[in-house]
C-alpha positions in Angstrom: -109.8 -18.6 -21.4 -107.5 -15.7 -20.7 -103.9 -16.1 -19.7 -101.6 -13.6 -18.1 -98.6 -12.4 -20.1 -96.4 -14.3 -17.8 -98.3 -17.5 -18.4 -98.4 -17.0 -22.1 -94.6 -16.8 -22.1 -94.5 -20.5 -21.1 -97.3 -21.8 -23.3 -95.2 -23.0 -26.3 -92.7 -25.0 -24.1 -92.8 -28.7 -24.7 -91.4 -29.2 -21.2 -94.5 -28.5 -19.1 -92.5 -28.2 -15.8 -91.9 -24.5 -16.3 -95.5 -23.7 -16.9 -96.7 -25.9 -14.1 -94.2 -24.2 -11.7 -95.6 -20.9 -12.7 -99.2 -22.1 -12.4 -98.6 -23.6 -8.9 -97.0 -20.4 -7.7 -99.7 -19.5 -5.1 -99.2 -22.9 -3.5 -95.5 -23.5 -4.1 -94.6 -23.8 -0.4 -97.4 -26.3 0.3 -96.5 -28.5 -2.7 -92.8 -28.5 -1.6 -93.8 -29.7 1.8 -96.1 -32.3 0.2 -93.1 -33.6 -1.9 -91.2 -34.3 1.3 -94.2 -36.2 2.8 -94.8 -38.3 -0.3 -91.1 -39.2 -0.5 -91.3 -40.5 3.1 -94.2 -42.8 2.2 -92.9 -44.0 -1.1 -89.5 -45.1 0.0 -90.2 -48.5 1.4 -87.3 -50.5 2.8 -85.6 -52.8 0.3 -87.5 -51.3 -2.7 -86.4 -48.5 -4.9 -88.2 -45.2 -4.5 -91.2 -44.6 -6.7 -90.7 -42.5 -9.9 -90.3 -38.8 -8.8 -92.4 -36.0 -10.2 -95.6 -36.2 -12.0 -98.0 -33.3 -12.4 -99.3 -33.4 -8.8 -102.6 -32.3 -10.4 -104.9 -33.7 -7.7 -103.1 -32.2 -4.6 -102.7 -28.9 -6.5 -106.5 -28.8 -7.1 -107.1 -29.4 -3.4 -104.7 -26.6 -2.4 -105.8 -24.1 -5.1 -109.5 -24.7 -4.3 -108.8 -24.0 -0.6 -107.6 -20.5 -1.6 -111.3 -19.6 -2.2 -111.8 -20.1 1.5 -109.2 -19.5 4.3 -106.4 -21.1 2.3 -104.3 -24.2 3.0 -104.6 -25.3 6.6 -103.7 -28.5 8.5 -106.7 -30.5 7.2 -106.3 -29.2 3.6 -102.7 -30.2 3.4 -103.5 -33.6 4.9 -106.2 -34.0 2.2 -103.7 -33.0 -0.5 -101.3 -35.7 0.7 -104.1 -38.3 1.0 -105.4 -37.8 -2.6 -101.9 -38.0 -4.1 -101.3 -41.2 -2.1 -104.6 -42.6 -3.4 -103.7 -41.7 -7.0 -100.3 -43.5 -6.7 -102.1 -46.6 -5.3 -104.5 -46.6 -8.2 -101.6 -46.3 -10.7 -99.8 -49.3 -9.2 -102.9 -51.5 -9.3 -103.8 -50.2 -12.9 -100.4 -51.2 -14.1 -100.9 -54.7 -12.6 -104.3 -55.1 -14.3 -103.0 -53.8 -17.6 -99.7 -55.7 -17.3 -98.1 -52.4 -18.3 -94.3 -52.4 -18.7 -93.5 -48.7 -18.7 -94.9 -45.4 -17.2 -93.5 -42.0 -17.7 -90.5 -43.5 -19.5 -89.6 -45.8 -16.6 -90.2 -49.5 -16.0 -93.3 -50.1 -13.9 -93.1 -51.3 -10.4 -94.7 -54.6 -11.3 -92.1 -55.2 -14.1 -89.2 -54.6 -11.7 -90.5 -56.3 -8.6 -93.3 -58.6 -9.8 -97.0 -58.4 -9.5 -97.2 -59.8 -5.9 -94.9 -57.1 -4.5 -96.6 -54.4 -6.6 -100.0 -55.5 -5.3 -98.8 -55.3 -1.7 -97.2 -51.9 -2.1 -100.5 -50.6 -3.7 -102.4 -52.0 -0.7 -99.9 -50.3 1.6 -100.6 -47.0 -0.1 -104.3 -47.5 0.2 -103.8 -48.1 3.9 -101.8 -44.9 4.1 -104.5 -43.0 2.3 -107.1 -44.2 4.8 -104.8 -43.2 7.7 -104.3 -39.7 6.3 -108.0 -39.3 5.7 -109.1 -40.4 9.2 -108.9 -37.0 10.7 -110.7 -35.0 8.0 -114.3 -35.5 9.3 -117.3 -37.6 8.2 -118.2 -35.5 5.2 -114.7 -35.8 3.7 -114.5 -39.5 4.4 -117.9 -40.1 2.8 -116.9 -38.2 -0.3 -113.5 -39.9 -0.6 -115.2 -43.3 -0.2 -117.7 -42.4 -3.0 -114.8 -41.5 -5.3 -113.0 -44.7 -4.6 -116.2 -46.7 -5.3 -116.6 -44.8 -8.5 -113.1 -45.6 -9.7 -113.5 -49.3 -8.9 -116.9 -49.3 -10.7 -115.2 -47.7 -13.7 -112.5 -50.3 -13.7 -115.1 -53.1 -13.6 -116.9 -51.5 -16.6 -113.6 -51.1 -18.4 -112.7 -54.8 -17.9 -116.2 -55.9 -18.9 -115.9 -54.0 -22.2 -112.4 -55.0 -23.2 -112.4 -55.7 -27.0 -116.1 -54.9 -27.1 -116.7 -53.1 -30.4 -120.3 -52.5 -29.4 -119.4 -49.9 -26.8 -120.9 -46.5 -27.5 -120.0 -42.9 -26.7 -122.5 -42.6 -23.9 -121.1 -45.6 -22.1 -117.6 -44.3 -22.6 -118.4 -40.9 -21.1 -120.2 -42.4 -18.2 -117.1 -44.5 -17.4 -114.9 -41.5 -17.9 -116.9 -39.5 -15.4 -116.5 -42.2 -12.8 -112.8 -42.9 -13.7 -111.5 -39.3 -13.6 -114.3 -36.7 -13.3 -115.5 -37.6 -9.9 -111.9 -37.7 -8.4 -111.0 -34.2 -9.6 -114.4 -33.0 -8.6 -113.9 -34.3 -5.1 -110.4 -32.7 -4.8 -111.9 -29.3 -5.6 -115.0 -29.7 -3.5 -113.2 -30.9 -0.3 -110.3 -28.5 -0.7 -112.8 -25.6 -0.7 -115.0 -27.2 2.0 -112.2 -27.8 4.5 -111.0 -24.2 4.0 -114.5 -22.9 4.9 -115.4 -21.5 1.5 -119.1 -20.5 0.9 -121.4 -23.3 -0.1 -122.0 -21.7 -3.6 -118.3 -21.6 -4.2 -117.8 -25.2 -3.1 -120.5 -26.4 -5.5 -119.0 -24.4 -8.4 -115.5 -25.8 -7.7 -117.0 -29.3 -7.7 -118.5 -28.8 -11.1 -115.3 -27.3 -12.4 -113.4 -30.3 -11.2 -115.9 -32.7 -12.8 -115.7 -31.1 -16.2 -111.9 -30.7 -16.0 -111.5 -34.3 -15.0 -113.5 -35.6 -18.0 -111.6 -33.3 -20.3 -108.3 -34.6 -18.8 -109.2 -38.2 -19.4 -110.5 -37.7 -23.0 -107.2 -35.9 -23.8 -105.3 -38.7 -22.2 -107.2 -41.2 -24.5 -106.5 -39.0 -27.5 -102.7 -38.8 -26.7 -102.6 -42.6 -26.7 -103.0 -42.4 -30.5 -101.8 -38.9 -31.3 -98.8 -38.6 -29.0 -95.2 -39.4 -29.2 -94.0 -42.5 -27.4 -90.9 -40.8 -26.0 -93.0 -37.9 -24.7 -95.7 -40.2 -23.3 -93.3 -42.6 -21.7 -95.3 -45.6 -23.1 -96.0 -47.1 -26.6 -98.5 -45.3 -28.8 -101.7 -47.3 -29.1 -101.1 -49.2 -25.8 -104.8 -48.9 -24.7 -106.2 -50.6 -27.8 -103.7 -53.4 -27.7 -105.0 -54.2 -24.2 -108.6 -54.1 -25.5 -109.5 -50.7 -24.0 -111.7 -49.0 -26.6 -111.7 -45.2 -26.0 -113.5 -42.4 -27.9 -111.2 -42.3 -31.0 -111.8 -46.0 -31.5 -115.6 -45.7 -30.9 -115.7 -42.9 -33.4 -113.7 -44.6 -36.1 -115.8 -47.8 -35.8 -118.9 -45.7 -36.3 -117.6 -43.5 -39.2 -114.8 -45.1 -41.1 -115.3 -47.0 -44.4 -112.7 -49.4 -43.0 -114.8 -50.1 -39.8 -115.3 -53.8 -40.7 -111.6 -54.4 -41.1 -110.9 -52.5 -37.8 -113.6 -54.4 -36.0 -112.0 -57.7 -37.2 -108.5 -56.7 -36.0 -109.9 -55.8 -32.6 -112.1 -58.9 -32.2 -109.4 -61.2 -33.4 -106.9 -59.3 -31.1 -104.6 -58.9 -34.1 -103.2 -55.7 -32.8 -99.5 -55.7 -33.7 -97.7 -52.4 -34.7 -98.8 -52.5 -38.3 -102.4 -52.9 -37.3 -102.2 -50.0 -34.9 -100.7 -47.8 -37.7 -103.6 -48.9 -40.0 -106.2 -48.0 -37.4 -104.5 -44.6 -36.6 -104.5 -43.8 -40.3 -108.2 -44.6 -40.5 -108.8 -42.4 -37.5 -107.2 -39.5 -39.3 -109.2 -40.1 -42.4 -112.5 -40.3 -40.5 -111.7 -37.3 -38.4 -111.8 -39.4 -35.2 -108.8 -37.7 -33.6 -110.1 -34.2 -34.3 -113.6 -35.2 -33.1 -112.1 -36.5 -29.8 -110.3 -33.2 -29.4 -113.6 -31.3 -29.9 -115.3 -33.3 -27.2 -112.4 -32.7 -24.8 -112.6 -29.0 -25.6 -116.3 -29.0 -24.9 -115.7 -30.1 -21.3 -112.8 -27.7 -21.0 -115.2 -24.9 -22.0 -117.8 -26.1 -19.5 -115.1 -26.0 -16.8 -114.0 -22.5 -17.9 -117.6 -21.1 -17.7 -117.9 -22.4 -14.1 -114.5 -20.9 -13.3 -115.6 -17.5 -14.6 -118.3 -17.3 -11.9 -115.7 -17.5 -9.1 -113.9 -14.6 -7.5 -110.8 -13.4 -9.4 -107.3 -13.7 -8.1 -104.2 -15.8 -8.2 -106.0 -19.1 -7.5 -108.5 -18.6 -10.3 -105.7 -17.6 -12.7 -103.9 -20.8 -11.8 -107.0 -23.0 -12.3 -107.5 -21.2 -15.6 -103.9 -22.0 -16.6 -104.4 -25.7 -15.6 -107.3 -25.9 -18.0 -105.0 -24.6 -20.8 -102.5 -27.2 -19.7 -105.1 -30.0 -19.9 -106.1 -28.9 -23.4 -102.5 -28.5 -24.8 -100.5 -31.1 -22.9 -98.4 -33.7 -24.8 -98.0 -36.2 -21.9 
């Protein structure tokens, strides 16, 4: 993937906000307007505002994909707000299911206000998502409904396989496609479609989003073991302590001489900090972390190949930079 000299200037920064600000330059005004709209939804009376910020990856994909057509219009910006609202709703409900205590370095909503209130706020955001989606047309509604169904099916599969050491890579990738790939694919597809982009371009952007979404999730799962807790805003190894076995775990179970010990720790749910440290050391020895990075890179490359078939310009440069961000991010 090629980066402009201006983009390369920001690649080494640990604080990704500078790079993302540059990457989002073609849609800066639309994202600024989106922030105001999100703030209005998230500030519910008697409750503190939701954590500010985040990458806004999904609405950015909607807006950038629309640039391959007529650009951001009323329906496109409405879709961008809708997908971010849906994303925030899923995060709230995920934190309840996982009983998570922190996200992005802040206490989760369920920790501060309790599960019942967090559940209701998540439901409120789902209702807001439906309201915002209502004027986008039947095709958009059908695609958004399919994405929501995929994410719920992925969550069911994830719950079913908690602490299941028999899960294989194929099952993991299938779940990852439904959990993250289909959502980003939909963002790209509908952003281009609502902006009147050619059918061939819409299809290419959908494939780009699918591969980018899978790479994003695999990288996320890698960072759970490789990242820094201060940067991640959550404890290292949080997924496995909750029974969620991702690709690094699947690989170490299949390739480490210590697999029997690791299997025992997982099945007995003996996953205290010393156990996590033991498992991460075994992952390094077995090459599980580097293997996971290679698989993530494979999907990044697939996304990059699709992107290379699209017309050049600022929007394609920004999508290219987003791929680099997905590959190199630390949180």
